[in-house]
C-alpha positions in Angstrom: 48.6 -35.4 63.4 51.7 -33.3 64.1 53.6 -35.0 61.4 51.0 -34.2 58.7 51.0 -30.6 59.9 54.8 -30.5 59.7 54.7 -31.9 56.2 52.1 -29.4 55.1 54.1 -26.6 56.7 57.1 -27.7 54.7 55.5 -27.4 51.3 56.8 -24.7 49.0 54.9 -23.0 46.2 55.6 -21.0 43.1 53.8 -17.8 41.9 50.1 -18.6 41.3 48.7 -19.1 37.9 45.0 -18.1 37.8 42.5 -18.5 35.0 38.7 -18.0 35.2 35.7 -18.4 32.9 32.0 -17.6 33.3 30.0 -20.6 32.1 26.4 -20.3 31.0 25.3 -23.2 33.2 24.2 -23.7 36.8 26.9 -24.4 39.3 25.5 -27.9 40.1 25.8 -28.9 36.4 29.4 -27.5 36.1 30.3 -29.3 39.3 28.8 -32.5 38.0 30.7 -32.5 34.6 33.9 -31.7 36.5 33.5 -34.5 39.1 32.0 -37.5 37.2 34.1 -39.8 35.1 31.6 -40.2 32.2 31.4 -36.4 31.8 35.1 -35.8 32.1 35.7 -38.3 29.3 33.7 -36.1 27.0 35.5 -32.8 27.5 38.7 -32.9 29.6 42.1 -32.2 28.0 43.7 -30.0 25.4 41.9 -29.3 22.1 42.5 -32.1 19.7 43.3 -34.7 22.3 41.0 -37.7 22.8 40.4 -39.3 26.2 41.2 -43.0 26.1 41.0 -44.0 29.7 39.6 -42.4 32.8 39.4 -43.8 36.4 37.9 -41.6 39.0 37.7 -42.0 42.8 36.3 -38.7 44.0 37.2 -38.6 47.7 40.1 -37.0 49.7 43.1 -39.2 48.8 41.3 -40.6 45.8 42.6 -40.1 42.2 41.5 -39.2 38.7 43.9 -41.1 36.4 43.5 -40.4 32.7 45.1 -41.2 29.4 44.8 -39.1 26.3 45.8 -39.6 22.7 47.4 -36.6 21.0 46.5 -35.7 17.4 49.8 -37.3 16.3 48.8 -40.6 18.0 51.1 -40.4 21.0 49.8 -41.0 24.5 49.9 -38.7 27.5 48.9 -39.7 31.0 48.0 -37.6 34.0 46.5 -37.8 37.4 44.9 -35.7 40.1 45.1 -36.7 43.8 42.2 -35.1 45.7 43.0 -33.2 48.9 39.7 -31.4 49.5 36.2 -31.7 48.1 33.5 -29.2 49.1 30.5 -30.0 46.9 29.6 -27.9 44.8 32.0 -25.2 45.7 35.7 -26.3 45.6 38.1 -29.0 44.6 41.7 -29.0 45.7 44.0 -31.5 44.1 47.6 -32.3 43.3 48.1 -32.8 39.5 50.9 -34.4 37.7 51.9 -36.2 34.6 52.0 -40.0 35.1 52.3 -43.3 33.5 49.3 -45.7 32.9 49.9 -47.1 36.4 49.6 -43.7 38.1 53.4 -43.4 38.7 54.7 -39.9 38.6 56.5 -38.9 35.4 58.0 -35.8 33.9 56.2 -33.6 31.4 56.8 -35.4 28.1 57.9 -32.2 26.3 59.3 -30.1 29.1 61.9 -31.9 31.3 62.1 -29.0 33.8 58.3 -28.8 34.3 57.4 -29.3 38.0 56.6 -32.9 39.0 53.5 -31.8 41.0 51.2 -28.8 41.0 48.6 -27.9 43.5 45.3 -26.8 41.9 42.2 -25.3 43.4 39.0 -25.1 41.3 36.3 -22.8 42.8 32.8 -22.9 41.4 30.9 -19.7 42.1 27.2 -19.3 41.5 26.5 -16.2 39.5 22.7 -16.3 39.2 22.3 -19.4 37.1 25.7 -19.1 35.6 29.0 -20.4 37.1 32.3 -18.6 37.5 35.0 -21.2 37.5 38.2 -20.0 39.0 41.2 -22.2 38.7 44.4 -21.5 40.7 47.6 -23.5 40.2 51.0 -23.4 41.9 54.1 -25.5 41.4 54.3 -27.7 44.5 57.7 -28.3 46.1 59.5 -27.4 42.9 63.1 -26.6 42.4 64.0 -23.0 41.4 64.5 -24.2 37.8 61.1 -25.9 37.9 59.4 -22.8 39.3 61.0 -20.7 36.6 59.8 -23.0 33.9 56.3 -23.0 35.4 56.1 -19.2 35.9 57.6 -18.6 32.4 54.8 -20.5 30.8 51.8 -18.6 32.1 50.9 -17.4 28.6 51.1 -20.9 27.2 49.0 -22.2 30.1 46.4 -19.5 29.5 46.1 -20.8 25.9 45.9 -24.4 27.0 43.4 -23.9 29.7 41.4 -21.6 27.4 41.1 -24.5 24.9 40.0 -26.9 27.7 37.4 -24.4 28.9 36.2 -24.0 25.3 35.6 -27.7 25.2 33.8 -27.6 28.6 31.6 -24.7 27.4 30.7 -26.6 24.2 29.9 -29.8 26.2 27.8 -27.9 28.7 25.8 -26.4 25.8 25.0 -30.0 24.5 23.6 -30.9 27.9 21.3 -27.9 28.1 20.0 -28.0 24.5 
């Protein structure tokens, strides 16, 4: 136990990126579409990307491994490793780019992007709607990686905004 506490204490973090959105859907539904493979396959990822593969093992230590196809036909892989799951309130996970075998890789277009990021998604009930707050930090990154991460907050706001647009549209189809 002491060794895991020592490892956790040794982790370093960048400045925090935060994005939030109020979704017109109950918290249980937003949680469900964020934590079930078949739903994630329908909305997760940047606008214009198509999910090709998704494997989900929702438990602490489990992973979500996914492969997407970009509009130009290239493939991009990523994974989440879950640290904490508090249904339907919070997910804590380490996210990274990966290969199709879940091996860590560098960002395909940004070689100084951090290898791993720690994300916390919080689902807050707002009287039948859900405030989703996503907090992300670069995990154990070099100073150059932290600078790249922190210098891209505007770009990340756009990227996450597009993903949240897709989530909102998907939620609307489920409630129609």
